[in-house]
Each structure stands twice: as structure tokens, then as C-alpha cells.
All heavy atoms as an XYZ file, in Angstrom:
673
protein
N      -4.995     -0.994      9.943
C      -3.814     -0.632     10.693
C      -4.178     -0.559     12.169
O      -5.234     -0.070     12.536
C      -3.260      0.706     10.189
C      -2.095      1.231     11.015
S      -1.438      2.755     10.327
C       0.056      2.096      9.651
N      -3.314     -1.041     13.011
C      -3.525     -1.018     14.453
C      -3.341      0.404     14.961
O      -2.406      1.087     14.573
C      -2.519     -1.963     15.158
C      -2.665     -1.893     16.659
C      -2.689     -3.384     14.655
N      -4.243      0.860     15.823
C      -4.137      2.206     16.391
C      -2.799      2.366     17.090
O      -2.346      1.473     17.797
C      -5.282      2.455     17.359
N      -2.141      3.500     16.864
C      -0.861      3.768     17.502
C       0.319      3.124     16.796
O       1.444      3.199     17.277
N       0.094      2.473     15.666
C       1.176      1.768     14.980
C       1.979      2.672     14.052
O       2.947      2.237     13.456
C       0.614      0.593     14.183
N       1.573      3.929     13.914
C       2.296      4.847     13.045
C       3.649      5.177     13.653
O       3.770      5.431     14.834
C       1.498      6.147     12.847
O       0.224      5.806     12.316
C       2.201      7.078     11.884
N       4.689      5.144     12.834
C       6.031      5.486     13.297
C       6.623      6.543     12.389
O       6.073      6.857     11.339
C       6.926      4.242     13.287
O       7.172      3.847     11.960
N       7.767      7.068     12.776
C       8.438      8.053     11.927
C       8.815      7.430     10.592
O       8.768      8.075      9.566
C       9.682      8.601     12.618
C       9.373      9.600     13.697
C      10.632     10.220     14.264
O      11.689      9.595     14.275
N      10.522     11.440     14.721
N       9.188      6.173     10.592
C       9.568      5.499      9.350
C       8.408      5.486      8.369
O       8.585      5.773      7.193
C      10.040      4.079      9.633
N       7.203      5.177      8.833
C       6.068      5.148      7.921
C       5.677      6.568      7.511
O       5.217      6.784      6.398
C       4.878      4.408      8.530
O       4.411      5.058      9.683
N       5.887      7.548      8.387
C       5.594      8.931      8.028
C       6.511      9.383      6.885
O       6.111     10.150      6.023
C       5.758      9.843      9.235
N       7.744      8.901      6.860
C       8.696      9.269      5.814
C       8.284      8.692      4.457
O       8.754      9.154      3.434
C      10.095      8.798      6.182
N       7.413      7.700      4.459
C       6.990      7.075      3.219
C       5.842      7.811      2.544
O       5.438      7.445      1.457
C       6.615      5.613      3.465
C       7.752      4.718      3.935
C       7.238      3.311      4.202
C       8.883      4.692      2.924
N       5.310      8.857      3.169
C       4.251      9.642      2.534
C       4.803     10.242      1.248
O       5.923     10.733      1.208
C       3.779     10.752      3.464
C       2.727     11.598      2.805
C       2.102     12.604      3.717
N       1.126     13.355      2.932
C       0.503     14.414      3.359
N       0.724     14.870      4.573
N      -0.363     15.044      2.591
N       4.019     10.185      0.198
C       4.468     10.754     -1.073
C       3.566     11.905     -1.493
O       2.407     11.992     -1.072
C       4.501      9.680     -2.180
O       3.192      9.133     -2.341
C       5.505      8.573     -1.849
N       4.122     12.758     -2.323
C       3.430     13.949     -2.804
C       3.472     13.939     -4.334
O       4.504     13.635     -4.926
C       4.125     15.210     -2.283
C       4.130     15.304     -0.776
C       5.154     14.734     -0.029
C       3.103     15.948     -0.096
C       5.156     14.811      1.355
C       3.100     16.027      1.292
C       4.130     15.460      2.006
O       4.130     15.535      3.380
N       2.360     14.305     -4.975
C       2.316     14.271     -6.440
C       3.056     15.444     -7.095
O       3.022     16.570     -6.611
C       0.821     14.335     -6.754
C       0.215     15.024     -5.571
C       1.066     14.663     -4.386
N       3.701     15.134     -8.197
C       4.308     16.146     -9.062
C       3.175     16.806     -9.841
O       2.155     16.180    -10.124
C       5.318     15.477    -10.029
C       6.477     14.848     -9.237
C       5.836     16.438    -11.077
C       7.310     15.827     -8.459
N       3.342     18.065    -10.193
C       2.317     18.805    -10.929
C       1.871     18.030    -12.175
O       2.702     17.460    -12.881
C       2.860     20.177    -11.332
N       0.569     18.013    -12.435
C       0.059     17.281    -13.599
C       0.552     17.890    -14.903
O       0.671     19.101    -15.030
C      -1.460     17.394    -13.460
C      -1.696     18.552    -12.555
C      -0.485     18.669    -11.678
N       0.875     17.008    -15.855
C       1.286     17.456    -17.182
C       2.690     18.037    -17.259
O       3.049     18.638    -18.264
N       3.484     17.848    -16.193
C       4.821     18.438    -16.153
C       5.863     17.356    -15.877
O       5.670     16.527    -14.993
C       4.907     19.507    -15.033
C       6.296     20.089    -14.938
C       3.884     20.608    -15.256
N       6.945     17.356    -16.646
C       8.108     16.535    -16.331
C       9.053     17.418    -15.537
O       9.293     18.561    -15.915
C       8.805     16.050    -17.603
O       7.967     15.174    -18.309
N       9.585     16.914    -14.434
C      10.399     17.729    -13.530
C      11.812     17.174    -13.454
O      11.999     15.973    -13.223
C       9.754     17.760    -12.121
C      10.625     18.517    -11.141
C       8.369     18.388    -12.194
N      12.787     18.062    -13.637
C      14.181     17.657    -13.503
C      14.544     17.501    -12.033
O      14.240     18.368    -11.213
C      15.112     18.695    -14.136
C      15.027     18.696    -15.642
O      14.791     17.666    -16.262
N      15.223     19.853    -16.246
N      15.191     16.408    -11.719
C      15.711     16.165    -10.371
C      17.170     16.604    -10.399
O      17.938     16.184    -11.269
C      15.596     14.672     -9.988
C      16.178     14.425     -8.608
C      14.146     14.217    -10.060
N      17.547     17.462     -9.462
C      18.887     18.054     -9.436
C      19.723     17.474     -8.297
O      19.196     16.972     -7.309
C      18.774     19.573     -9.246
C      17.939     20.280    -10.310
C      18.729     20.480    -11.546
N      17.958     21.171    -12.586
C      18.512     21.686    -13.656
N      19.809     21.633    -13.835
N      17.769     22.273    -14.567
N      21.036     17.609     -8.422
C      21.945     17.104     -7.389
C      22.031     18.047     -6.192
O      22.645     17.719     -5.180
C      23.340     16.870     -7.978
O      23.886     18.084     -8.461
N      21.423     19.216     -6.282
C      21.394     20.185     -5.193
C      20.221     21.123     -5.381
O      19.491     21.041     -6.386
N      20.026     22.069     -4.459
C      18.841     22.938     -4.470
C      18.948     24.159     -5.387
O      18.900     25.302     -4.953
C      18.707     23.343     -3.001
C      20.118     23.347     -2.494
C      20.806     22.227     -3.224
N      19.080     23.910     -6.688
C      19.128     25.003     -7.659
C      19.270     24.468     -9.069
O      19.715     23.330     -9.275
N      18.914     25.294    -10.051
C      18.967     24.845    -11.450
C      20.396     24.778    -11.988
O      20.624     24.202    -13.050
C      18.118     25.755    -12.359
O      18.602     27.097    -12.270
C      16.650     25.708    -11.953
N      21.352     25.339    -11.260
C      22.746     25.243    -11.696
C      23.380     23.909    -11.299
O      24.468     23.578    -11.757
C      23.570     26.419    -11.145
C      23.598     26.492     -9.660
N      22.532     26.992     -8.926
C      24.538     26.122     -8.761
C      22.836     26.925     -7.632
N      24.037     26.402     -7.504
N      22.683     23.130    -10.484
C      23.163     21.792    -10.141
C      22.829     20.839    -11.281
O      21.869     21.051    -12.022
C      22.506     21.295     -8.843
C      23.023     21.971     -7.605
C      22.397     23.097     -7.102
C      24.153     21.496     -6.944
C      22.868     23.741     -5.967
C      24.634     22.133     -5.807
C      23.999     23.253     -5.317
N      23.612     19.768    -11.420
C      23.407     18.836    -12.523
C      22.071     18.093    -12.391
O      21.562     17.888    -11.282
C      24.557     17.829    -12.595
O      24.616     17.057    -11.416
N      21.526     17.702    -13.556
C      20.290     16.920    -13.601
C      20.655     15.458    -13.344
O      21.494     14.889    -14.041
C      19.577     17.078    -14.958
C      19.153     18.535    -15.161
C      18.376     16.138    -15.046
C      18.622     18.832    -16.552
N      20.020     14.875    -12.324
C      20.275     13.488    -11.958
C      19.347     12.554    -12.740
O      19.744     11.494    -13.202
C      20.066     13.290    -10.435
C      20.218     11.842    -10.030
C      21.014     14.172     -9.650
N      18.100     12.977    -12.876
C      17.081     12.229    -13.621
C      15.896     13.147    -13.842
O      15.876     14.272    -13.353
C      16.669     10.948    -12.893
C      16.032     11.177    -11.520
C      15.799      9.853    -10.789
N      15.362     10.056     -9.427
C      14.201      9.645     -8.926
N      13.332      9.007     -9.700
N      13.893      9.854     -7.662
N      14.889     12.671    -14.558
C      13.678     13.448    -14.799
C      12.473     12.641    -14.342
O      12.375     11.450    -14.645
C      13.548     13.806    -16.297
O      14.699     14.544    -16.691
C      12.317     14.630    -16.566
N      11.600     13.299    -13.599
C      10.358     12.659    -13.157
C       9.284     12.887    -14.207
O       9.116     14.003    -14.685
C       9.893     13.256    -11.827
C      10.836     13.082    -10.641
C      10.347     13.909     -9.465
C      10.946     11.616    -10.262
N       8.559     11.855    -14.543
C       7.487     11.976    -15.528
C       6.255     12.569    -14.871
O       6.062     12.470    -13.660
C       7.149     10.613    -16.169
C       8.336     10.077    -16.943
C       6.683      9.616    -15.132
N       5.422     13.181    -15.686
C       4.150     13.732    -15.204
C       3.375     12.633    -14.508
O       3.339     11.493    -14.964
C       3.365     14.293    -16.375
N       2.778     12.961    -13.382
C       1.986     11.998    -12.635
C       2.758     11.226    -11.572
O       2.172     10.472    -10.816
N       4.081     11.424    -11.519
C       4.887     10.737    -10.503
C       4.579     11.300     -9.117
O       4.092     12.422     -8.978
C       6.369     10.913    -10.820
N       4.853     10.516     -8.103
C       4.764     10.965     -6.713
C       6.119     10.749     -6.068
O       6.829      9.802     -6.420
C       3.702     10.180     -5.951
O       2.415     10.550     -6.384
N       6.475     11.630     -5.132
C       7.793     11.552     -4.508
C       7.688     11.658     -2.987
O       6.809     12.345     -2.469
C       8.730     12.676     -5.018
C       9.025     12.502     -6.496
C       8.142     14.052     -4.751
N       8.583     10.980     -2.266
C       8.677     11.205     -0.822
C       9.475     12.491     -0.595
O      10.259     12.902     -1.459
C       9.469      9.989     -0.333
C      10.352      9.658     -1.489
C       9.543      9.987     -2.731
N       9.264     13.141      0.524
C      10.079     14.304      0.887
C      10.724     13.983      2.227
O      10.043     13.900      3.247
C       9.254     15.596      0.981
C       8.608     15.919     -0.367
C      10.139     16.759      1.454
C       7.682     17.133     -0.339
N      12.036     13.770      2.204
C      12.760     13.408      3.429
C      13.150     14.632      4.237
O      13.155     14.599      5.460
C      13.983     12.568      3.081
C      13.577     11.233      2.499
C      13.662     10.989      1.131
C      13.059     10.229      3.311
C      13.258      9.771      0.593
C      12.651      9.013      2.776
C      12.758      8.791      1.425
O      12.339      7.594      0.898
N      13.492     15.711      3.538
C      13.782     16.978      4.199
C      13.678     18.071      3.142
O      13.566     17.782      1.953
C      15.159     16.979      4.872
S      16.566     16.769      3.758
N      13.690     19.328      3.590
C      13.573     20.467      2.678
C      14.608     21.514      3.055
O      15.018     21.594      4.225
C      12.168     21.062      2.763
C      11.083     20.107      2.279
C       9.699     20.657      2.521
O       9.254     20.752      3.649
N       9.011     21.035      1.441
N      15.011     22.315      2.055
C      15.993     23.364      2.327
C      15.778     24.542      1.385
O      15.203     24.394      0.311
C      17.410     22.817      2.181
S      17.824     22.242      0.531
N      16.261     25.720      1.793
C      16.192     26.869      0.896
C      17.246     26.744     -0.199
O      18.283     26.115     -0.007
C      16.478     28.056      1.819
C      17.271     27.479      2.945
C      16.806     26.057      3.095
N      16.948     27.311     -1.339
C      17.875     27.289     -2.470
C      17.472     28.354     -3.469
O      16.892     29.376     -3.105
N      17.729     28.082     -4.731
C      17.386     29.019     -5.799
C      15.871     29.198     -5.892
O      15.118     28.233     -5.769
C      17.924     28.478     -7.123
C      17.639     29.359     -8.312
C      18.135     28.757     -9.620
O      18.901     27.781     -9.591
O      17.747     29.278    -10.667
N      15.427     30.419     -6.112
C      14.000     30.695     -6.282
C      13.552     30.253     -7.670
O      14.204     30.575     -8.672
C      13.709     32.191     -6.075
O      14.082     32.536     -4.731
C      12.244     32.512     -6.286
N      12.456     29.508     -7.710
C      11.922     28.952     -8.950
C      10.426     29.249     -9.006
O       9.728     29.170     -7.994
C      12.155     27.424     -9.005
C      11.431     26.793    -10.179
C      13.638     27.110     -9.068
N       9.919     29.582    -10.205
C       8.478     29.729    -10.433
C       7.979     28.496    -11.160
O       8.576     28.072    -12.149
C       8.197     30.977    -11.281
O       8.535     32.130    -10.558
N       6.898     27.908    -10.643
C       6.363     26.697    -11.246
C       4.866     26.626    -11.085
O       4.199     27.616    -10.757
N       4.324     25.459    -11.293
C       2.889     25.215    -11.250
C       2.253     25.697     -9.950
O       1.154     26.237     -9.949
C       2.617     23.710    -11.436
O       3.256     23.281    -12.643
C       1.124     23.421    -11.505
N       2.957     25.498     -8.823
C       2.379     25.828     -7.520
C       2.961     27.105     -6.926
O       3.010     27.274     -5.713
C       2.546     24.642     -6.559
C       1.829     23.411     -7.069
C       2.528     22.263     -7.418
C       0.447     23.406     -7.240
C       1.865     21.136     -7.905
C      -0.226     22.289     -7.734
C       0.495     21.166     -8.060
O      -0.166     20.060     -8.554
N       3.376     28.028     -7.801
C       3.827     29.334     -7.326
C       5.327     29.524     -7.442
O       6.023     28.785     -8.131
N       5.821     30.542     -6.751
C       7.240     30.888     -6.749
C       7.782     30.635     -5.348
O       7.208     31.096     -4.366
C       7.442     32.359     -7.142
O       6.915     32.550     -8.463
C       8.918     32.743     -7.125
N       8.880     29.889     -5.268
C       9.439     29.520     -3.970
C      10.933     29.284     -4.072
O      11.447     28.990     -5.152
C       8.748     28.245     -3.422
O       9.248     27.970     -2.113
C       8.969     27.046     -4.318
N      11.608     29.404     -2.935
C      13.021     29.034     -2.874
C      13.182     27.715     -2.115
O      14.288     27.303     -1.801
C      13.864     30.135     -2.213
C      13.646     30.223     -0.712
O      12.607     29.818     -0.194
N      14.613     30.759     -0.007
N      12.071     27.034     -1.840
C      12.089     25.784     -1.095
C      12.352     24.607     -2.039
O      11.725     24.502     -3.097
C      10.740     25.603     -0.389
C      10.657     24.590      0.735
C      11.659     24.899      1.843
C       9.247     24.587      1.307
N      13.289     23.747     -1.651
C      13.626     22.557     -2.432
C      13.406     21.313     -1.590
O      13.686     21.308     -0.393
C      15.078     22.626     -2.916
C      15.232     23.604     -4.048
C      15.199     24.964     -3.954
C      15.399     23.299     -5.424
N      15.337     25.522     -5.199
C      15.475     24.527     -6.123
C      15.504     22.118     -6.150
C      15.646     24.592     -7.505
C      15.678     22.187     -7.527
C      15.750     23.417     -8.188
N      12.877     20.271     -2.226
C      12.537     19.027     -1.553
C      13.588     17.967     -1.846
O      13.899     17.702     -3.014
C      11.168     18.520     -2.038
C      10.071     19.556     -1.863
O      10.168     20.375     -0.927
O       9.110     19.536     -2.661
N      14.131     17.352     -0.788
C      15.071     16.249     -0.943
C      14.255     14.970     -1.054
O      13.567     14.582     -0.109
C      16.019     16.202      0.263
C      16.938     15.002      0.218
O      16.813     14.111      1.039
N      17.841     14.986     -0.726
N      14.303     14.331     -2.252
C      13.460     13.156     -2.500
C      14.244     11.848     -2.433
O      13.660     10.779     -2.470
C      12.720     13.285     -3.843
C      13.691     13.347     -5.011
C      11.792     14.502     -3.823
C      13.043     13.159     -6.372
N      15.560     11.940     -2.365
C      16.456     10.782     -2.236
C      17.848     11.350     -1.968
O      18.054     12.564     -2.085
C      16.457      9.932     -3.509
N      18.774     10.500     -1.637
C      20.125     10.957     -1.342
C      20.717     11.710     -2.538
O      20.845     11.146     -3.621
C      21.011      9.757     -0.978
C      22.365     10.178     -0.456
O      22.530     11.295      0.044
N      23.335      9.306     -0.572
N      21.009     13.000     -2.352
C      21.585     13.803     -3.427
C      20.619     14.142     -4.547
O      21.043     14.461     -5.652
N      19.308     14.110     -4.270
C      18.303     14.390     -5.299
C      17.284     15.396     -4.779
O      16.615     15.149     -3.772
C      17.604     13.099     -5.741
C      18.555     12.101     -6.374
C      17.848     10.875     -6.904
O      16.648     10.900     -7.211
N      18.576      9.789     -7.027
N      17.163     16.530     -5.508
C      16.291     17.627     -5.092
C      15.376     18.056     -6.235
O      15.786     18.055     -7.396
C      17.130     18.843     -4.676
C      17.960     18.612     -3.449
C      19.190     17.984     -3.529
C      17.512     19.034     -2.208
C      19.962     17.766     -2.398
C      18.275     18.822     -1.069
C      19.504     18.194     -1.168
N      14.153     18.445     -5.883
C      13.228     19.056     -6.843
C      12.676     20.324     -6.208
O      12.521     20.407     -4.987
C      12.067     18.115     -7.254
C      12.578     16.915     -8.015
C      11.246     17.680     -6.064
N      12.373     21.306     -7.046
C      11.781     22.537     -6.537
C      10.378     22.255     -6.018
O       9.585     21.565     -6.671
C      11.710     23.597     -7.628
O      10.957     24.712     -7.165
N      10.077     22.801     -4.842
C       8.754     22.638     -4.252
C       7.674     23.306     -5.103
O       6.493     23.032     -4.924
C       8.754     23.207     -2.825
C       7.583     22.721     -1.995
O       7.464     21.486     -1.795
O       6.784     23.562     -1.544
N       8.064     24.155     -6.053
C       7.114     24.820     -6.941
C       6.400     23.818     -7.850
O       5.388     24.141     -8.464
C       7.827     25.872     -7.791
N       6.929     22.591     -7.943
C       6.339     21.561     -8.801
C       5.798     20.364     -8.025
O       5.419     19.363     -8.613
C       7.363     21.066     -9.826
C       7.726     22.129    -10.821
C       8.912     22.851    -10.694
C       6.886     22.437    -11.880
C       9.249     23.844    -11.603
C       7.206     23.430    -12.789
C       8.386     24.126    -12.645
O       8.710     25.106    -13.546
N       5.768     20.459     -6.690
C       5.297     19.352     -5.864
C       4.075     19.822     -5.077
O       4.119     20.851     -4.407
C       6.402     18.866     -4.893
C       5.899     17.676     -4.079
C       7.672     18.498     -5.652
N       2.980     19.074     -5.170
C       1.752     19.459     -4.474
C       1.799     18.960     -3.034
O       1.468     17.802     -2.751
C       0.520     18.904     -5.183
C      -0.750     19.442     -4.614
N      -1.438     18.789     -3.623
C      -1.427     20.588     -4.861
C      -2.499     19.508     -3.300
N      -2.506     20.606     -4.029
N       2.225     19.852     -2.125
C       2.300     19.483     -0.713
C       1.114     20.019      0.078
O       0.928     19.644      1.227
C       3.587     20.043     -0.070
O       3.552     21.473     -0.145
C       4.831     19.500     -0.756
N       0.348     20.913     -0.512
C      -0.759     21.527      0.196
C      -0.323     22.653      1.119
O      -1.099     23.143      1.921
N       0.943     23.067      1.001
C       1.488     24.103      1.876
C       2.504     24.940      1.114
O       3.182     24.441      0.218
C       2.174     23.457      3.082
O       2.869     24.416      3.846
N       2.638     26.219      1.498
C       3.675     27.053      0.928
C       4.940     26.995      1.774
O       5.944     27.612      1.451
C       3.208     28.527      0.846
C       2.183     28.727     -0.249
O       2.143     27.923     -1.198
O       1.401     29.687     -0.149
N       4.875     26.252      2.885
C       6.016     26.172      3.802
C       6.532     24.749      3.915
O       6.235     23.875      3.093
N       7.297     24.536      4.963
C       7.899     23.232      5.202
C       6.844     22.192      5.585
O       5.960     22.455      6.387
C       8.932     23.333      6.332
C      10.209     24.012      5.907
C      10.322     25.389      5.918
C      11.318     23.256      5.513
C      11.502     26.024      5.523
C      12.495     23.882      5.126
C      12.584     25.246      5.137
O      13.752     25.878      4.740
N       6.949     21.002      4.990
C       6.111     19.862      5.360
C       6.982     18.705      5.854
O       6.496     17.627      6.155
C       5.222     19.367      4.178
C       4.228     20.463      3.780
C       6.062     18.918      3.004
N       8.299     18.936      5.885
C       9.285     17.946      6.343
C      10.364     18.711      7.099
O      10.453     19.933      6.995
C       9.870     17.205      5.140
N      11.202     17.996      7.839
C      12.284     18.685      8.561
C      13.226     19.427      7.613
O      13.327     19.054      6.438
C      13.031     17.546      9.254
C      12.136     16.364      9.203
C      11.225     16.565      8.036
N      13.897     20.446      8.125
C      14.890     21.152      7.309
C      16.127     20.282      7.175
O      16.574     19.676      8.154
C      15.239     22.508      7.920
C      16.130     23.313      7.000
C      16.171     24.799      7.355
O      15.410     25.268      8.180
N      17.059     25.520      6.714
N      16.668     20.195      5.960
C      17.884     19.402      5.719
C      19.053     19.997      6.509
O      19.162     21.217      6.618
C      18.237     19.394      4.233
S      16.945     18.721      3.155
N      19.880     19.110      7.031
C      21.037     19.611      7.785
C      22.278     19.632      6.921
O      22.332     19.124      5.860
C      21.275     18.754      9.004
O      21.370     17.400      8.660
């Protein structure tokens, strides 16, 4: 890669692994009361476009109210995504 060639677009393509051995429901909003859009299989990786507060969930990586937007209208609890942080790693969803 050419030095200085990194852009915001390529930064958005960074993916984060889902907790090992866990299938994760993808929801239409930031909480378990939202409908299930699809299910991610164990070992999947997801991009995080933005994050927002929502329902508190306990999972593999602790207890959090942070939800990750992985596609338009698709959210997963950050408790199941290995981001290496307990806080925001992407912009807050507007």
C-alpha cells in the first residue's frame, strides 16, 4: 500500500470478529425487542459503521448498552463483537 493512501472509506471496511462459538442475532434496532433480521454464524466478522446506546446486554465480552450498526438497519450488541475496547470504536449513529 502506498504511504498516505488510507482514506475514510477504507477505514470503514475494517471488520471485527464475532465471539468464537457463538451465533449472534442481527436486529433491526439496538435492542432484543427489535425483530431479527438475520443470524451471524460463529467466526463471522463484521464492519462497524457507527454505534449507539440501546438495551443493556450481557455477552461474551461483558455487559454493555452499546450496539454496533453493521449494515443499513442491522445492529448487533457490542457484547458479542471483539473490538478491543469497552467504548466507541466508530462514530455515534445519528
